[in-house]
ROMARRO-12303 format. One record per residue (C-alpha): residue number from 0; x, y, z. Coordinates in Angstrom, 2 decimals, decimal comma, padded with zeros to 5 digits. Example, Ala and Ser with C-alpha at 12.3 -4.5 7.8 and 13.67 -1.06 7.14 Angstrom:
+-----+---------+---------+---------+
|   n |       u |       v |       w |
+-----+---------+---------+---------+
|   0 |  012,30 | -004,50 |  007,80 |
|   1 |  013,67 | -001,06 |  007,14 |
+-----+---------+---------+---------+
***
This chain:
+-----+---------+---------+---------+
|   n |       u |       v |       w |
+-----+---------+---------+---------+
|   0 | -000,12 | -031,01 |  016,54 |
|   1 | -001,99 | -028,87 |  014,03 |
|   2 | -000,97 | -025,52 |  012,60 |
|   3 | -001,35 | -022,46 |  014,82 |
|   4 | -001,75 | -018,94 |  013,46 |
|   5 | -000,81 | -015,88 |  015,51 |
|   6 | -001,98 | -012,26 |  015,22 |
|   7 |  000,03 | -009,77 |  017,29 |
|   8 | -000,99 | -006,16 |  017,91 |
|   9 |  000,64 | -003,73 |  015,47 |
|  10 |  003,37 | -001,61 |  017,09 |
|  11 |  004,29 |  000,81 |  014,31 |
|  12 |  003,53 |  004,41 |  015,45 |
|  13 |  000,01 |  005,38 |  014,37 |
|  14 | -000,76 |  001,93 |  012,92 |
|  15 | -004,37 |  001,09 |  013,83 |
|  16 | -004,97 | -001,81 |  011,46 |
|  17 | -004,99 | -005,48 |  012,40 |
|  18 | -003,94 | -008,38 |  010,18 |
|  19 | -006,99 | -010,59 |  010,82 |
|  20 | -010,59 | -009,67 |  011,55 |
|  21 | -012,88 | -011,91 |  013,64 |
|  22 | -015,16 | -012,90 |  010,75 |
|  23 | -012,30 | -014,76 |  009,04 |
|  24 | -011,26 | -016,89 |  012,00 |
|  25 | -013,79 | -019,65 |  011,14 |
|  26 | -012,38 | -019,88 |  007,61 |
|  27 | -008,93 | -020,66 |  008,97 |
|  28 | -010,26 | -023,17 |  011,45 |
|  29 | -012,40 | -024,76 |  008,76 |
|  30 | -009,23 | -025,25 |  006,70 |
|  31 | -007,64 | -027,27 |  009,47 |
|  32 | -005,88 | -024,55 |  011,51 |
|  33 | -005,82 | -025,87 |  015,07 |
|  34 | -005,76 | -022,51 |  016,85 |
|  35 | -005,79 | -018,79 |  016,10 |
|  36 | -003,92 | -016,85 |  018,78 |
|  37 | -004,74 | -013,13 |  018,99 |
|  38 | -002,86 | -010,73 |  021,22 |
|  39 | -005,12 | -008,91 |  023,65 |
|  40 | -006,26 | -005,60 |  022,15 |
|  41 | -004,88 | -006,40 |  018,67 |
|  42 | -008,07 | -005,31 |  016,89 |
|  43 | -009,34 | -002,73 |  019,37 |
|  44 | -008,22 |  000,39 |  017,48 |
|  45 | -009,73 | -000,93 |  014,26 |
|  46 | -013,09 | -001,56 |  015,93 |
|  47 | -012,73 | -005,30 |  016,58 |
|  48 | -012,87 | -006,08 |  020,34 |
|  49 | -011,31 | -009,16 |  021,93 |
|  50 | -014,79 | -010,55 |  022,60 |
|  51 | -015,51 | -010,63 |  018,85 |
|  52 | -012,42 | -012,79 |  018,24 |
|  53 | -013,34 | -015,12 |  021,10 |
|  54 | -016,89 | -015,49 |  019,79 |
|  55 | -015,50 | -016,64 |  016,43 |
|  56 | -013,26 | -019,26 |  018,01 |
|  57 | -009,94 | -017,45 |  018,38 |
|  58 | -007,92 | -017,65 |  021,58 |
|  59 | -007,12 | -014,22 |  022,99 |
|  60 | -003,78 | -014,26 |  024,84 |
|  61 | -002,41 | -011,65 |  027,21 |
|  62 |  001,12 | -011,14 |  025,89 |
|  63 |  002,86 | -010,66 |  022,57 |
|  64 |  005,37 | -013,29 |  023,59 |
|  65 |  002,59 | -015,90 |  023,88 |
|  66 |  001,53 | -015,18 |  020,30 |
|  67 |  005,03 | -015,62 |  018,90 |
|  68 |  005,82 | -018,66 |  021,07 |
|  69 |  002,61 | -020,46 |  020,16 |
|  70 |  002,22 | -019,60 |  016,46 |
|  71 |  003,65 | -021,47 |  013,50 |
|  72 |  002,49 | -018,69 |  011,16 |
|  73 |  002,45 | -015,02 |  012,23 |
|  74 |  000,17 | -012,63 |  010,34 |
|  75 |  001,05 | -008,93 |  010,54 |
|  76 |  000,27 | -005,75 |  008,67 |
|  77 |  003,83 | -004,57 |  009,23 |
|  78 |  006,48 | -007,25 |  009,68 |
|  79 |  009,93 | -006,16 |  010,99 |
|  80 |  010,98 | -004,64 |  007,65 |
|  81 |  007,98 | -002,30 |  007,52 |
|  82 |  008,28 | -001,47 |  011,22 |
|  83 |  011,88 | -000,26 |  011,50 |
|  84 |  011,97 |  000,67 |  015,20 |
|  85 |  009,64 | -001,66 |  017,10 |
|  86 |  010,08 | -004,46 |  014,57 |
|  87 |  013,49 | -005,24 |  016,03 |
|  88 |  011,75 | -006,43 |  019,19 |
|  89 |  009,73 | -008,92 |  017,13 |
|  90 |  012,90 | -010,30 |  015,55 |
|  91 |  013,99 | -011,47 |  018,99 |
|  92 |  010,72 | -013,38 |  019,39 |
|  93 |  010,88 | -015,21 |  016,05 |
|  94 |  012,24 | -018,74 |  015,89 |
|  95 |  013,69 | -020,95 |  013,13 |
|  96 |  011,08 | -022,37 |  010,78 |
|  97 |  008,42 | -019,85 |  011,77 |
|  98 |  006,48 | -018,23 |  008,92 |
|  99 |  005,79 | -014,49 |  008,79 |
| 100 |  003,35 | -012,95 |  006,30 |
| 101 |  002,76 | -009,22 |  005,78 |
| 102 |  004,21 | -006,03 |  004,37 |
| 103 |  008,01 | -006,25 |  004,57 |
| 104 |  009,48 | -003,43 |  002,43 |
| 105 |  011,85 | -006,07 |  001,01 |
| 106 |  013,54 | -003,87 | -001,58 |
| 107 |  014,58 | -001,21 |  000,93 |
| 108 |  014,59 | -002,77 |  004,43 |
| 109 |  017,57 | -004,94 |  003,58 |
| 110 |  018,93 | -005,20 |  007,14 |
| 111 |  015,60 | -006,58 |  008,35 |
| 112 |  015,52 | -009,07 |  005,47 |
| 113 |  019,01 | -010,28 |  006,36 |
| 114 |  018,03 | -010,56 |  010,04 |
| 115 |  014,99 | -012,68 |  009,16 |
| 116 |  017,16 | -014,97 |  007,06 |
| 117 |  019,73 | -015,26 |  009,85 |
| 118 |  016,98 | -016,40 |  012,22 |
| 119 |  015,86 | -019,01 |  009,64 |
| 120 |  012,44 | -017,43 |  009,36 |
| 121 |  010,31 | -018,04 |  006,25 |
| 122 |  009,14 | -014,55 |  005,31 |
| 123 |  006,56 | -013,58 |  002,68 |
| 124 |  006,26 | -009,98 |  001,45 |
| 125 |  002,79 | -009,10 |  000,20 |
| 126 |  004,22 | -006,14 | -001,74 |
| 127 |  005,69 | -008,66 | -004,18 |
| 128 |  002,35 | -010,24 | -005,06 |
| 129 |  002,31 | -010,81 | -008,85 |
| 130 | -000,33 | -008,90 | -010,78 |
| 131 | -002,06 | -011,92 | -012,26 |
| 132 | -005,80 | -012,60 | -012,29 |
| 133 | -005,62 | -015,42 | -009,77 |
| 134 | -003,80 | -013,19 | -007,25 |
| 135 | -006,23 | -010,25 | -007,32 |
| 136 | -007,99 | -011,35 | -004,14 |
| 137 | -004,58 | -011,41 | -002,37 |
| 138 | -003,30 | -008,05 | -003,65 |
| 139 | -002,91 | -006,13 | -000,39 |
| 140 | -001,11 | -003,21 | -002,05 |
| 141 | -004,15 | -002,58 | -004,20 |
| 142 | -006,70 | -002,96 | -001,43 |
| 143 | -004,85 | -000,51 |  000,80 |
| 144 | -004,27 |  001,90 | -002,07 |
| 145 | -008,04 |  002,00 | -002,56 |
| 146 | -008,40 |  003,25 |  001,01 |
| 147 | -005,57 |  005,77 |  000,56 |
| 148 | -007,11 |  007,24 | -002,60 |
| 149 | -010,47 |  007,65 | -000,90 |
| 150 | -009,04 |  009,29 |  002,22 |
| 151 | -006,77 |  011,63 |  000,24 |
| 152 | -009,82 |  013,28 | -001,31 |
| 153 | -011,50 |  013,71 |  002,09 |
| 154 | -008,36 |  015,40 |  003,44 |
| 155 | -008,33 |  017,73 |  000,43 |
| 156 | -012,01 |  018,57 |  000,81 |
| 157 | -011,51 |  019,39 |  004,47 |
| 158 | -008,50 |  021,63 |  003,83 |
| 159 | -009,88 |  023,45 |  000,77 |
| 160 | -011,66 |  026,73 |  001,61 |
| 161 | -014,23 |  025,90 | -001,06 |
| 162 | -016,92 |  023,27 | -001,49 |
| 163 | -016,43 |  020,51 | -004,06 |
| 164 | -019,83 |  020,41 | -005,80 |
| 165 | -021,56 |  022,97 | -007,97 |
| 166 | -024,58 |  024,37 | -006,13 |
| 167 | -027,47 |  026,46 | -007,36 |
| 168 | -028,58 |  028,52 | -004,37 |
| 169 | -030,65 |  031,61 | -003,65 |
| 170 | -027,34 |  033,31 | -002,88 |
| 171 | -026,04 |  032,53 | -006,33 |
| 172 | -024,30 |  029,69 | -008,14 |
| 173 | -021,27 |  028,05 | -006,54 |
| 174 | -018,86 |  026,70 | -009,13 |
| 175 | -017,39 |  023,22 | -008,60 |
| 176 | -013,84 |  022,64 | -007,40 |
| 177 | -011,28 |  021,54 | -009,98 |
| 178 | -009,28 |  018,47 | -008,94 |
| 179 | -006,21 |  017,14 | -010,76 |
| 180 | -005,10 |  013,57 | -009,96 |
| 181 | -001,56 |  012,61 | -010,95 |
| 182 | -001,13 |  008,86 | -011,34 |
| 183 | -004,02 |  006,60 | -012,35 |
| 184 | -003,08 |  003,45 | -010,48 |
| 185 | -005,40 |  002,03 | -007,83 |
| 186 | -005,05 |  004,98 | -005,44 |
| 187 | -005,43 |  007,51 | -008,24 |
| 188 | -008,52 |  005,86 | -009,71 |
| 189 | -010,18 |  005,72 | -006,30 |
| 190 | -009,30 |  009,39 | -005,74 |
| 191 | -010,94 |  010,23 | -009,08 |
| 192 | -014,08 |  008,27 | -008,18 |
| 193 | -014,35 |  009,87 | -004,74 |
| 194 | -013,77 |  013,43 | -006,01 |
| 195 | -016,41 |  012,89 | -008,70 |
| 196 | -018,90 |  011,63 | -006,10 |
| 197 | -018,31 |  014,82 | -004,14 |
| 198 | -019,16 |  016,82 | -007,24 |
| 199 | -015,76 |  018,10 | -008,34 |
| 200 | -014,62 |  018,55 | -011,93 |
| 201 | -011,77 |  016,05 | -012,21 |
| 202 | -008,81 |  015,75 | -014,56 |
| 203 | -006,16 |  013,04 | -014,34 |
| 204 | -002,86 |  012,09 | -015,89 |
| 205 | -000,71 |  008,96 | -016,03 |
| 206 |  002,31 |  008,15 | -018,18 |
| 207 |  000,78 |  004,79 | -019,14 |
| 208 | -001,50 |  005,39 | -022,14 |
| 209 | -003,80 |  002,45 | -021,36 |
| 210 | -005,07 |  004,24 | -018,24 |
| 211 | -006,93 |  006,84 | -020,36 |
| 212 | -009,94 |  004,57 | -020,78 |
| 213 | -010,08 |  003,85 | -017,03 |
| 214 | -009,90 |  007,56 | -016,17 |
| 215 | -012,65 |  008,46 | -018,62 |
| 216 | -014,88 |  005,60 | -017,44 |
| 217 | -014,99 |  007,32 | -014,04 |
| 218 | -016,16 |  010,57 | -015,56 |
| 219 | -012,85 |  012,42 | -015,44 |
| 220 | -010,95 |  014,07 | -018,28 |
| 221 | -007,64 |  012,47 | -019,22 |
| 222 | -004,99 |  015,14 | -019,67 |
| 223 | -003,03 |  014,54 | -022,86 |
| 224 |  000,56 |  015,75 | -022,45 |
| 225 |  001,97 |  013,98 | -025,47 |
| 226 |  004,38 |  012,09 | -023,22 |
| 227 |  002,38 |  008,89 | -022,72 |
| 228 |  004,48 |  005,92 | -023,69 |
| 229 |  004,30 |  002,14 | -023,67 |
| 230 |  007,83 |  002,21 | -022,22 |
| 231 |  006,32 |  003,45 | -018,94 |
| 232 |  004,61 |  000,11 | -018,44 |
| 233 |  006,67 | -002,68 | -016,95 |
| 234 |  005,65 | -006,34 | -017,13 |
| 235 |  002,28 | -006,98 | -015,48 |
| 236 |  000,99 | -003,43 | -015,95 |
| 237 |  003,21 | -001,82 | -013,33 |
| 238 |  004,76 |  001,62 | -013,72 |
| 239 |  008,42 |  001,75 | -014,63 |
| 240 |  010,79 |  004,42 | -013,39 |
| 241 |  011,57 |  006,94 | -016,13 |
| 242 |  014,65 |  009,13 | -016,55 |
| 243 |  015,00 |  012,64 | -015,14 |
| 244 |  014,77 |  014,19 | -018,61 |
| 245 |  011,34 |  012,59 | -019,02 |
| 246 |  010,15 |  013,91 | -015,65 |
| 247 |  011,48 |  017,38 | -016,52 |
| 248 |  009,36 |  017,46 | -019,69 |
| 249 |  006,41 |  016,10 | -017,73 |
| 250 |  006,66 |  018,90 | -015,17 |
| 251 |  006,79 |  021,54 | -017,90 |
| 252 |  003,67 |  020,16 | -019,57 |
| 253 |  001,78 |  019,82 | -016,28 |
| 254 |  002,47 |  023,39 | -015,10 |
| 255 | -000,66 |  024,88 | -016,68 |
| 256 | -002,99 |  022,15 | -015,43 |
| 257 | -001,62 |  022,44 | -011,87 |
| 258 | -002,06 |  026,24 | -011,92 |
| 259 | -005,73 |  025,87 | -012,91 |
| 260 | -006,51 |  023,31 | -010,19 |
| 261 | -007,94 |  023,91 | -006,73 |
| 262 | -006,73 |  020,51 | -005,57 |
| 263 | -003,85 |  018,35 | -006,80 |
| 264 | -003,61 |  014,76 | -005,55 |
| 265 | -000,36 |  013,00 | -006,42 |
| 266 | -000,02 |  009,22 | -006,20 |
| 267 |  002,97 |  008,37 | -008,43 |
| 268 |  005,35 |  005,85 | -006,89 |
| 269 |  007,93 |  003,33 | -008,07 |
| 270 |  008,53 |  000,71 | -005,35 |
| 271 |  011,93 |  000,44 | -003,81 |
| 272 |  012,86 |  003,88 | -005,14 |
| 273 |  012,21 |  007,49 | -004,23 |
| 274 |  008,96 |  008,85 | -005,65 |
| 275 |  009,54 |  011,03 | -008,74 |
| 276 |  009,29 |  014,79 | -008,14 |
| 277 |  006,46 |  016,00 | -010,38 |
| 278 |  005,37 |  019,23 | -008,66 |
| 279 |  008,14 |  021,82 | -008,23 |
| 280 |  008,14 |  024,90 | -006,01 |
| 281 |  007,67 |  027,05 | -009,12 |
| 282 |  004,53 |  025,09 | -009,96 |
| 283 |  003,24 |  025,59 | -006,41 |
| 284 |  003,83 |  029,34 | -006,74 |
| 285 |  001,58 |  029,30 | -009,79 |
| 286 | -001,37 |  027,90 | -007,85 |
| 287 | -004,07 |  030,16 | -006,40 |
| 288 | -003,91 |  030,94 | -002,66 |
| 289 | -005,96 |  028,42 | -000,68 |
| 290 | -005,24 |  025,58 | -003,12 |
| 291 | -004,41 |  022,15 | -001,71 |
| 292 | -001,93 |  019,43 | -002,62 |
| 293 | -002,34 |  015,97 | -001,05 |
| 294 |  000,83 |  013,96 | -001,64 |
| 295 | -000,08 |  010,28 | -001,29 |
| 296 |  003,52 |  009,42 | -002,22 |
| 297 |  004,88 |  011,27 |  000,83 |
| 298 |  006,17 |  008,06 |  002,42 |
| 299 |  008,45 |  007,61 | -000,62 |
| 300 |  009,76 |  011,17 | -000,37 |
| 301 |  006,80 |  012,77 | -002,13 |
| 302 |  005,84 |  013,87 | -005,65 |
| 303 |  005,90 |  017,51 | -004,58 |
| 304 |  009,24 |  019,19 | -004,00 |
| 305 |  007,87 |  020,93 | -000,87 |
| 306 |  006,23 |  017,93 |  000,78 |
| 307 |  007,20 |  017,15 |  004,37 |
| 308 |  006,23 |  013,53 |  005,08 |
| 309 |  003,82 |  013,27 |  007,98 |
| 310 |  003,25 |  017,03 |  008,11 |
| 311 |  000,87 |  019,62 |  006,68 |
| 312 |  002,61 |  022,82 |  005,60 |
| 313 |  001,50 |  026,00 |  003,87 |
| 314 |  003,91 |  027,40 |  001,29 |
| 315 |  003,15 |  030,30 | -001,08 |
| 316 | -000,43 |  030,18 |  000,20 |
| 317 | -000,85 |  026,52 | -000,81 |
| 318 | -001,61 |  023,81 |  001,76 |
| 319 |  000,59 |  020,73 |  001,17 |
| 320 | -000,51 |  017,61 |  003,03 |
| 321 |  002,27 |  015,03 |  003,35 |
| 322 | -000,08 |  012,18 |  004,11 |
| 323 |  001,52 |  008,96 |  005,39 |
| 324 | -000,08 |  005,60 |  006,17 |
| 325 | -003,53 |  006,75 |  005,09 |
| 326 | -005,09 |  003,26 |  005,29 |
| 327 | -004,44 |  003,27 |  009,04 |
| 328 | -006,74 |  006,29 |  009,37 |
| 329 | -009,66 |  004,18 |  008,11 |
| 330 | -008,71 |  001,08 |  010,12 |
| 331 | -011,99 | -000,85 |  010,18 |
| 332 | -012,42 | -001,31 |  006,44 |
| 333 | -008,68 | -001,24 |  005,70 |
| 334 | -008,26 | -004,16 |  008,14 |
| 335 | -011,25 | -005,96 |  006,67 |
| 336 | -009,76 | -005,75 |  003,17 |
| 337 | -006,21 | -006,58 |  004,25 |
| 338 | -007,37 | -009,53 |  006,33 |
| 339 | -009,24 | -010,93 |  003,33 |
| 340 | -006,05 | -010,61 |  001,24 |
| 341 | -003,78 | -012,29 |  003,76 |
| 342 | -006,29 | -015,03 |  004,65 |
| 343 | -006,83 | -015,94 |  000,99 |
| 344 | -003,05 | -016,07 |  000,54 |
| 345 | -002,57 | -018,33 |  003,55 |
| 346 | -005,48 | -020,61 |  002,66 |
| 347 | -003,93 | -021,14 | -000,77 |
| 348 | -000,88 | -022,71 |  000,91 |
| 349 | -002,81 | -024,90 |  003,34 |
| 350 | -003,29 | -028,57 |  002,48 |
| 351 | -005,08 | -030,74 |  005,05 |
| 352 | -004,27 | -028,25 |  007,79 |
| 353 | -000,56 | -028,13 |  006,96 |
| 354 |  001,48 | -025,48 |  005,19 |
| 355 |  002,78 | -026,65 |  001,81 |
| 356 |  004,98 | -024,29 | -000,22 |
| 357 |  004,64 | -024,92 | -003,95 |
| 358 |  007,51 | -023,00 | -005,53 |
| 359 |  006,08 | -023,66 | -008,98 |
| 360 |  003,18 | -021,40 | -008,04 |
| 361 |  004,11 | -017,79 | -008,98 |
| 362 |  002,04 | -016,45 | -006,06 |
| 363 |  004,16 | -018,37 | -003,56 |
| 364 |  007,43 | -018,06 | -005,45 |
| 365 |  007,25 | -014,34 | -006,12 |
| 366 |  006,35 | -013,34 | -002,56 |
| 367 |  008,84 | -015,61 | -000,78 |
| 368 |  011,80 | -013,53 |  000,46 |
| 369 |  013,64 | -015,66 |  003,04 |
| 370 |  013,74 | -019,40 |  003,70 |
| 371 |  016,11 | -021,94 |  005,28 |
| 372 |  018,56 | -019,28 |  006,39 |
| 373 |  018,82 | -017,66 |  002,95 |
| 374 |  017,46 | -014,64 |  001,13 |
| 375 |  015,84 | -016,38 | -001,85 |
| 376 |  014,10 | -013,63 | -003,82 |
| 377 |  016,22 | -012,72 | -006,88 |
| 378 |  015,59 | -008,97 | -006,84 |
| 379 |  016,24 | -008,72 | -003,10 |
| 380 |  019,42 | -010,78 | -003,49 |
| 381 |  020,48 | -008,40 | -006,24 |
| 382 |  019,94 | -005,43 | -003,91 |
| 383 |  022,10 | -007,16 | -001,31 |
| 384 |  024,85 | -007,84 | -003,85 |
| 385 |  024,38 | -011,61 | -003,59 |
| 386 |  024,76 | -014,03 | -006,52 |
| 387 |  021,60 | -015,63 | -007,98 |
| 388 |  020,07 | -018,29 | -005,76 |
| 389 |  020,13 | -021,88 | -006,95 |
| 390 |  017,00 | -024,03 | -007,13 |
| 391 |  014,45 | -021,43 | -006,13 |
| 392 |  013,06 | -020,75 | -009,57 |
| 393 |  012,94 | -017,57 | -011,56 |
| 394 |  010,88 | -014,78 | -010,05 |
| 395 |  009,03 | -012,37 | -012,31 |
| 396 |  011,04 | -009,22 | -012,90 |
| 397 |  008,02 | -006,89 | -013,00 |
| 398 |  008,21 | -003,74 | -010,92 |
| 399 |  006,17 | -004,25 | -007,75 |
| 400 |  003,95 | -001,21 | -007,43 |
| 401 |  002,21 |  001,24 | -009,67 |
| 402 |  002,07 |  004,83 | -010,71 |
| 403 | -000,95 |  004,87 | -008,41 |
| 404 |  000,95 |  004,85 | -005,14 |
| 405 |  000,81 |  001,81 | -002,85 |
| 406 | -000,61 | -000,45 | -005,45 |
+-----+---------+---------+---------+
***
């Protein structure tokens, strides 16, 4: 019997993405996958009807249980760790030896990780993808952060009682909006590009000095606070968590820039930890009435002290948007990008239609979290208080995530 791949419908509240789009089904079948099982309606909210999957050779099945019973490999956007409530139901459907690939929140959803290990499931967490050239096409954090950065600017433009571009009209000249982007990772850089396309004057800041060139290449001004440091960059170009004294100085230096901005978009995140607080209530008070803050890091607690995750609030005349799961609000292209990431990852492990795990490959090794009844990822084991695993190989110790939010 050949390998079967399953794609269940996402059950996380508000999650409209799907892990595989119809156009990629032939690639899997061409690589020797015997069958692709898709739960009825799995792609509907993202704009991919069941008929499109069937036309590409997938088998659409009526129940979630059929997907899990028939699949050797299950592809999800949110595996049980990233779907804390409904994910428990999926745990009951998983069987020993089954492979699960998707976002897992492995550094924080430790109970789910343990449960997957106890069920002898082989689980891969795409958040742990190493930032190496060969893995770029599989970097789901980055692809989804691109969508988040784009959408954050649209939310800001909608909420701001001003227009973004400068306009010369018969009724006079309209000055452009001033946008300040905090964090120049993938989400931040896309936010800069989108705000510039809308005609705003954009400034940006990141604690990693090498991002200055990237910011300026997009036509934005890099704000020099005198705090940029090579220490902020962990192995692989990721952002490292800094101490509270550093963040305190950063807030003091940023106060003036925030006060002069119509829109502030914050994207600073350190994975597995609470997002650093960069915008205090005092800084919000200094902003002009009608100003907008879009906190892309809201899911990690937020970069703004006043952010309420999942809510939009107005405090001191400033609208604060606690945006969560922004990629799911642009589900068609977010799914298209994610599906390309996860398909490329899976195809890299397929040999003659069978799954072969090469633990000498850093892409496989670094994303593997559970296998053969054990939690095997060193950093996750450390979080669980377990001794180092034997025979799994060293996993890169780079921080998984960037100052640019989810990726």
